[in-house]
C-alpha positions as CSV (number, residue, x, y, z in Angstrom):
1,M,0.2,0.1,0.0
2,N,1.3,3.5,-1.0
3,L,0.7,6.9,0.7
4,L,0.4,10.1,-0.9
5,I,1.0,13.1,1.3
6,I,-0.5,16.4,0.1
7,G,1.9,19.1,1.7
8,A,5.5,18.8,2.0
9,G,6.0,21.5,4.7
10,S,6.5,21.2,8.4
11,H,3.3,19.5,9.1
12,G,3.7,17.0,6.1
13,K,7.2,16.2,7.3
14,V,5.9,15.1,10.8
15,V,3.0,13.1,9.2
16,K,5.4,11.3,7.0
17,E,7.8,10.4,10.0
18,A,4.7,9.0,11.6
19,A,3.5,7.1,8.6
20,E,6.9,5.5,8.4
21,A,7.1,4.5,12.1
22,L,3.6,2.6,11.4
23,K,5.7,0.4,8.8
24,I,2.4,-0.1,6.8
25,Y,3.1,1.7,3.8
26,N,5.5,0.7,1.1
27,R,6.2,4.0,-0.3
28,I,5.3,7.6,0.8
29,D,5.8,10.5,-1.5
30,F,4.5,14.3,-1.1
31,L,2.6,16.5,-3.6
32,D,3.1,20.1,-3.2
33,D,3.4,23.1,-5.2
34,N,6.5,24.7,-3.7
35,S,8.8,22.0,-2.6
36,D,11.7,20.1,-4.2
37,L,10.7,16.7,-2.0
38,A,7.2,16.5,-4.0
39,I,7.0,14.2,-7.0
40,G,4.3,16.6,-8.2
41,R,1.9,19.4,-7.8
42,V,-1.1,19.1,-5.8
43,D,-3.5,19.9,-8.6
44,E,-2.0,16.9,-10.6
45,Y,-3.4,14.4,-8.0
46,K,-5.6,12.4,-10.2
47,K,-2.6,11.2,-12.2
48,F,-1.2,9.4,-9.2
49,S,-4.4,7.3,-8.6
50,N,-2.8,4.2,-10.0
51,D,0.2,4.1,-8.1
52,Y,-1.4,5.3,-4.4
53,Q,-4.1,4.0,-2.8
54,C,-4.1,6.2,0.2
55,A,-3.8,10.2,0.3
56,F,-3.4,12.2,3.4
57,I,-3.8,15.8,3.6
58,A,-1.0,17.6,5.6
59,I,-2.0,21.2,5.3
60,G,-2.8,23.1,8.6
61,N,-5.6,25.5,7.0
62,A,-8.8,23.8,7.7
63,E,-10.8,25.0,5.0
64,V,-8.3,24.0,2.4
65,R,-7.8,20.7,4.2
66,C,-11.5,20.0,4.0
67,E,-11.7,21.0,0.4
68,L,-8.9,18.8,-0.6
69,V,-10.3,15.6,1.4
70,Q,-13.7,15.9,-0.2
71,K,-11.7,16.1,-3.6
72,L,-9.5,13.4,-3.2
73,S,-11.6,10.9,-1.4
74,E,-13.3,10.5,-4.6
75,L,-10.0,8.4,-5.9
76,Y,-8.2,7.5,-2.6
77,N,-8.5,6.1,0.6
78,I,-8.2,9.0,3.4
79,P,-6.6,7.3,6.4
80,S,-6.2,8.7,9.6
81,I,-2.3,8.6,10.8
82,I,-1.8,7.8,14.4
83,H,1.6,8.0,15.8
84,P,2.8,4.7,17.4
85,T,3.4,6.4,20.6
86,A,-0.2,7.8,20.8
87,Y,-3.2,6.5,23.0
88,V,-6.4,6.3,21.5
89,S,-9.0,4.4,23.6
90,S,-10.9,1.4,22.0
91,S,-14.0,3.2,23.3
92,A,-13.0,6.5,21.4
93,Q,-14.1,7.2,17.6
94,L,-11.8,8.6,15.1
95,G,-12.9,10.2,11.7
96,S,-11.0,9.8,8.6
97,G,-8.1,12.0,7.6
98,C,-7.1,12.7,11.2
99,Y,-3.4,13.1,12.4
100,V,-2.6,12.1,16.0
101,G,0.6,13.0,17.1
102,A,3.4,11.3,19.4
103,K,2.4,10.9,22.8
104,A,-1.2,12.5,22.4
105,V,-4.1,10.8,24.4
106,I,-7.8,10.3,23.1
107,N,-9.6,9.0,26.1
108,T,-12.6,6.9,26.6
109,N,-15.6,7.9,24.6
110,S,-14.2,10.8,22.8
111,A,-15.1,11.5,19.3
112,I,-12.7,13.2,17.1
113,N,-14.2,14.1,13.8
114,D,-13.0,14.1,10.2
115,G,-9.8,16.1,9.4
116,C,-8.4,16.9,12.8
117,I,-5.2,17.5,13.9
118,I,-4.3,16.5,17.7
119,S,-0.7,18.0,18.2
120,I,2.2,16.0,20.0
121,G,1.2,15.4,23.8
122,A,-2.4,16.8,23.2
123,L,-5.0,15.4,25.8
124,V,-8.4,14.9,24.7
125,D,-9.9,13.7,27.8
126,H,-13.2,11.4,28.3
127,D,-16.4,12.2,26.5
128,C,-14.9,15.1,24.5
129,V,-16.1,15.9,21.1
130,V,-13.5,17.6,18.8
131,G,-15.2,19.0,15.7
132,E,-14.3,18.6,12.0
133,Y,-11.2,20.0,10.7
134,S,-10.3,21.4,14.3
135,L,-6.5,21.5,15.5
136,C,-5.9,20.6,19.3
């Protein structure tokens, strides 16, 4: 399984390291309009759909992230990336396209809606709800 990360900035690099640590992706590459690390531009996402099964939107701007998730979900699986050192309760619900950073905690009965960024070391205690495309 291959992963395409949209956005090769700071957040994208963090997401790539977490995805590598999961050891489930054979290949991980970036699309970005302004990076030498990228294999293509963001608007070229359609031409990579035969080689990449998954795409993750690693852009901090919630409005842009939402728009891109909607576009790319027609061609790609949009996984959540959970750093291996994070704790996510078995009773928590996690939407698609979320990032959960290193040492973050999502506790009992919490709900993290689509497209959220739960930063390194963030604590989402029991019974909390984090709205779509939020940043914690």
